[in-house]
Backbone as ProteinMPNN parsed JSONL, in Angstrom:
{"seq_chain_A": "MFTQGFSVYYSPLNILETHTEGIITAIRNQDDRIISKLLSMGVYKGMPITLEQKFPSFIIKVGQTRLALDNNIARSIKVKVIHND", "coords_chain_A": {"N_chain_A": [[0.828, -1.222, 0.044], [0.375, 2.218, -0.808], [1.843, 5.291, 0.643], [1.104, 8.564, 1.719], [2.818, 11.576, 0.471], [4.333, 11.646, -1.844], [4.31, 12.219, -5.375], [3.722, 11.239, -8.845], [4.282, 12.12, -12.004], [4.097, 12.576, -15.632], [5.901, 14.032, -18.292], [6.85, 15.861, -20.986], [10.227, 16.676, -21.774], [10.908, 19.304, -22.385], [9.284, 20.985, -20.794], [9.566, 20.736, -18.268], [10.699, 22.005, -15.006], [13.953, 23.498, -14.233], [16.654, 21.498, -12.819], [15.02, 19.397, -12.28], [14.647, 15.898, -11.808], [14.293, 12.675, -13.219], [12.966, 9.665, -14.893], [13.509, 8.421, -18.092], [10.847, 7.739, -20.149], [9.944, 7.502, -22.647], [11.034, 7.853, -25.995], [9.949, 10.004, -28.444], [9.603, 11.121, -31.78], [8.941, 12.414, -34.952], [10.981, 12.192, -36.762], [13.226, 9.938, -37.518], [15.986, 10.125, -37.576], [16.547, 11.737, -35.322], [15.743, 10.112, -33.301], [17.607, 8.038, -33.511], [19.961, 9.485, -33.217], [19.775, 10.364, -30.373], [19.695, 7.751, -29.117], [22.176, 6.954, -29.871], [23.778, 8.573, -28.378], [23.395, 7.61, -25.761], [20.81, 8.223, -24.641], [18.07, 6.693, -23.639], [15.151, 4.808, -23.105], [14.393, 4.358, -19.693], [16.642, 5.368, -18.542], [18.107, 7.365, -16.008], [17.465, 10.817, -15.754], [18.382, 14.285, -15.736], [17.407, 17.673, -15.829], [19.244, 20.258, -16.324], [19.709, 22.826, -17.43], [17.669, 25.4, -19.178], [17.977, 27.565, -20.877], [20.273, 29.093, -23.022], [20.087, 26.772, -24.392], [18.76, 23.431, -23.904], [20.208, 21.77, -21.393], [21.067, 18.539, -20.367], [21.569, 15.863, -18.091], [22.533, 12.568, -18.297], [23.078, 9.711, -16.976], [26.583, 9.662, -16.572], [26.891, 11.69, -18.404], [26.701, 14.814, -20.038], [24.672, 16.701, -22.09], [23.838, 19.021, -24.769], [20.754, 20.223, -26.154], [18.416, 20.981, -28.563], [15.103, 22.686, -28.471], [13.137, 21.295, -30.085], [14.328, 18.617, -29.881], [14.313, 18.191, -27.207], [11.609, 18.078, -26.61], [10.933, 15.68, -27.5], [11.561, 13.848, -25.546], [10.335, 11.986, -23.183], [9.406, 12.081, -19.751], [9.292, 10.36, -16.512], [8.459, 11.859, -13.623], [9.129, 11.796, -10.182], [8.178, 13.185, -7.395], [8.84, 14.214, -4.181], [6.692, 15.108, -1.82]], "CA_chain_A": [[0.085, -0.034, -0.016], [1.228, 3.461, -0.968], [1.454, 6.226, 1.554], [1.143, 10.06, 1.168], [4.17, 12.1, 0.485], [4.965, 11.722, -3.155], [3.432, 12.091, -6.466], [4.344, 10.805, -9.873], [3.817, 12.676, -13.099], [4.774, 12.368, -16.829], [6.014, 15.135, -18.817], [7.996, 16.13, -22.088], [11.249, 17.239, -21.005], [10.933, 20.624, -22.548], [8.248, 21.881, -20.086], [10.009, 20.547, -16.897], [11.494, 23.01, -14.37], [15.354, 23.114, -14.229], [16.992, 20.641, -11.773], [14.144, 18.226, -12.153], [15.153, 14.487, -11.999], [13.28, 11.722, -13.439], [13.412, 8.482, -15.616], [13.126, 8.43, -19.361], [9.873, 6.636, -20.36], [9.789, 7.176, -24.265], [11.528, 9.03, -26.985], [8.96, 10.117, -29.673], [9.776, 12.047, -32.734], [8.539, 11.666, -36.395], [12.139, 11.952, -37.597], [13.828, 8.627, -36.996], [17.288, 10.451, -37.285], [16.708, 12.454, -34.08], [15.692, 9.065, -32.304], [18.816, 7.322, -33.634], [21.018, 10.254, -32.623], [19.676, 10.324, -28.94], [20.057, 6.588, -28.671], [23.672, 6.858, -29.984], [24.391, 9.301, -27.331], [23.12, 7.089, -24.462], [19.722, 8.729, -24.18], [17.148, 5.785, -24.055], [14.076, 4.425, -22.099], [14.762, 3.57, -18.374], [17.748, 5.928, -17.973], [17.829, 8.502, -15.166], [17.768, 12.099, -16.427], [18.313, 15.62, -14.96], [17.305, 18.792, -16.724], [20.109, 21.28, -15.631], [19.369, 24.27, -17.842], [16.666, 25.354, -20.291], [18.287, 28.553, -21.904], [19.815, 29.293, -24.288], [19.643, 25.485, -24.909], [18.654, 22.372, -22.725], [21.357, 20.864, -20.839], [20.547, 17.373, -19.71], [22.431, 14.898, -17.511], [22.062, 11.248, -18.52], [24.203, 8.999, -16.495], [27.628, 10.674, -16.24], [27.054, 12.558, -19.642], [26.034, 15.975, -20.22], [24.429, 16.881, -23.486], [23.152, 20.278, -25.053], [19.687, 19.902, -26.902], [17.373, 22.157, -28.776], [13.605, 22.457, -28.045], [12.563, 20.053, -30.858], [14.698, 17.353, -29.551], [13.934, 18.122, -25.851], [10.085, 17.785, -26.353], [10.805, 14.309, -27.964], [11.947, 12.883, -24.526], [9.279, 11.897, -22.076], [9.929, 11.815, -18.395], [8.473, 10.324, -15.439], [9.086, 12.466, -12.502], [8.624, 11.385, -8.784], [8.327, 14.466, -6.512], [8.506, 13.91, -2.783], [5.922, 16.259, -1.198]], "C_chain_A": [[0.847, 1.216, -0.038], [0.896, 4.332, 0.348], [1.621, 7.672, 0.996], [2.488, 10.492, 1.281], [4.929, 12.09, -0.747], [3.84, 11.673, -4.225], [4.304, 11.84, -7.553], [3.564, 11.506, -11.108], [4.626, 12.492, -14.323], [4.754, 13.664, -17.598], [6.974, 15.119, -20.021], [9.032, 16.929, -21.394], [11.479, 18.795, -21.149], [10.185, 21.578, -21.478], [8.572, 21.717, -18.557], [10.758, 21.875, -16.314], [12.992, 22.633, -14.23], [15.589, 22.387, -12.974], [15.899, 19.671, -11.337], [14.772, 16.891, -12.654], [13.879, 13.662, -12.287], [13.908, 10.594, -14.24], [12.637, 8.702, -17.025], [12.038, 7.361, -19.641], [9.659, 6.427, -21.838], [10.669, 8.305, -24.742], [10.711, 8.899, -28.131], [9.245, 11.306, -30.535], [9.501, 11.496, -34.238], [9.94, 11.604, -37.239], [13.135, 11.033, -36.776], [15.38, 9.157, -36.71], [17.502, 11.07, -36.042], [16.547, 11.193, -32.977], [17.127, 8.42, -32.253], [19.987, 8.278, -32.908], [20.998, 10.265, -30.949], [19.975, 8.956, -28.491], [21.695, 6.366, -28.761], [24.466, 7.562, -28.961], [24.014, 8.857, -25.814], [21.813, 7.489, -23.843], [18.646, 7.762, -24.677], [16.253, 5.51, -22.747], [14.824, 3.916, -20.91], [15.965, 4.359, -17.862], [17.349, 7.198, -16.998], [18.233, 9.784, -15.946], [17.544, 13.269, -15.504], [18.355, 16.753, -15.968], [18.125, 19.937, -15.918], [20.056, 22.711, -16.024], [18.451, 24.1, -18.987], [17.155, 26.482, -21.36], [19.677, 28.723, -21.84], [19.636, 27.724, -24.984], [19.466, 24.561, -23.699], [19.883, 21.713, -22.615], [20.753, 19.769, -19.896], [21.735, 16.527, -19.213], [21.909, 13.61, -17.684], [23.127, 10.465, -18.111], [25.195, 9.872, -16.127], [27.859, 11.619, -17.48], [26.161, 13.695, -19.66], [25.801, 16.304, -21.573], [23.543, 18.149, -23.675], [21.923, 19.743, -26.165], [18.953, 20.967, -27.348], [15.997, 21.823, -28.331], [13.077, 21.35, -28.828], [13.008, 18.711, -30.292], [14.254, 17.175, -28.043], [12.409, 17.683, -25.702], [10.112, 16.358, -26.834], [10.99, 13.404, -26.697], [10.846, 13.052, -23.529], [9.814, 11.371, -20.759], [8.863, 11.444, -17.374], [9.081, 10.736, -14.183], [8.347, 12.023, -11.071], [9.114, 12.559, -7.974], [7.858, 14.031, -4.966], [7.868, 15.25, -2.136], [6.359, 16.568, 0.175]], "O_chain_A": [[1.876, 1.324, 0.63], [-0.121, 4.139, 1.015], [2.209, 7.896, -0.062], [3.282, 9.937, 2.041], [6.094, 12.489, -0.749], [2.715, 11.211, -4.037], [5.501, 12.106, -7.442], [2.336, 11.447, -11.174], [5.824, 12.255, -14.166], [3.739, 14.36, -17.596], [7.903, 14.312, -19.987], [8.743, 17.758, -20.53], [12.072, 19.47, -20.306], [10.476, 22.768, -21.353], [8.001, 22.391, -17.7], [11.325, 22.676, -17.058], [13.254, 21.436, -14.112], [14.808, 22.587, -12.043], [15.863, 19.2, -10.201], [15.328, 16.802, -13.748], [12.761, 13.841, -11.802], [15.131, 10.485, -14.324], [11.464, 9.062, -17.119], [12.285, 6.18, -19.394], [9.252, 5.348, -22.27], [10.969, 9.344, -24.154], [10.698, 7.858, -28.789], [9.137, 12.435, -30.056], [9.794, 10.362, -34.617], [9.971, 10.999, -38.311], [13.681, 11.295, -35.704], [15.99, 8.7, -35.743], [18.644, 10.992, -35.587], [17.146, 11.253, -31.904], [17.746, 8.276, -31.199], [20.807, 7.796, -32.126], [22.043, 10.186, -30.304], [20.554, 8.901, -27.406], [22.354, 5.749, -27.924], [25.623, 7.247, -28.686], [24.259, 9.563, -24.835], [21.6, 7.193, -22.667], [18.254, 7.825, -25.842], [16.544, 5.888, -21.613], [15.771, 3.142, -21.047], [16.354, 4.053, -16.735], [16.377, 7.914, -17.242], [19.215, 9.796, -16.687], [16.673, 13.266, -14.635], [19.218, 16.794, -16.845], [17.618, 20.459, -14.924], [20.277, 23.646, -15.254], [18.35, 23.074, -19.659], [16.819, 26.391, -22.541], [20.296, 28.547, -20.791], [19.055, 27.603, -26.062], [19.953, 24.856, -22.608], [20.506, 21.189, -23.538], [20.096, 20.015, -18.884], [22.784, 16.492, -19.857], [20.779, 13.43, -17.23], [24.139, 10.466, -18.812], [24.897, 10.833, -15.418], [28.905, 12.262, -17.574], [24.978, 13.584, -19.336], [26.776, 16.196, -22.317], [22.621, 18.371, -22.89], [22.228, 18.87, -26.977], [18.802, 21.922, -26.587], [15.768, 20.718, -27.839], [12.549, 20.43, -28.205], [12.216, 17.772, -30.214], [13.856, 16.07, -27.673], [12.048, 16.995, -24.747], [9.101, 15.748, -26.486], [10.592, 12.242, -26.774], [10.503, 14.157, -23.11], [10.548, 10.386, -20.68], [7.773, 12.012, -17.308], [10.038, 10.144, -13.686], [7.123, 11.944, -10.96], [10.305, 12.858, -7.899], [6.742, 13.607, -4.664], [8.514, 16.288, -1.989], [5.822, 17.48, 0.804]]}, "name": "protein", "num_of_chains": 1, "seq": "MFTQGFSVYYSPLNILETHTEGIITAIRNQDDRIISKLLSMGVYKGMPITLEQKFPSFIIKVGQTRLALDNNIARSIKVKVIHND"}
């Protein structure tokens, strides 16, 4: 049984607040090249992710790697966020 004190929500990466941590649940984009590029950089479903910066570009940390992304790519990454209330 779950207790009170946390919430779970799902969101595209580009609308999260900075310093938000979560787990990648999906990568969706109509351009298969973008999906392939993310996968080759180690960004894939199940990986922990932190949004470190939103402007002038999105800076994410996935594992021990930091990457810069534009808005189109950032919104392709869907994240499950667990927030302790």
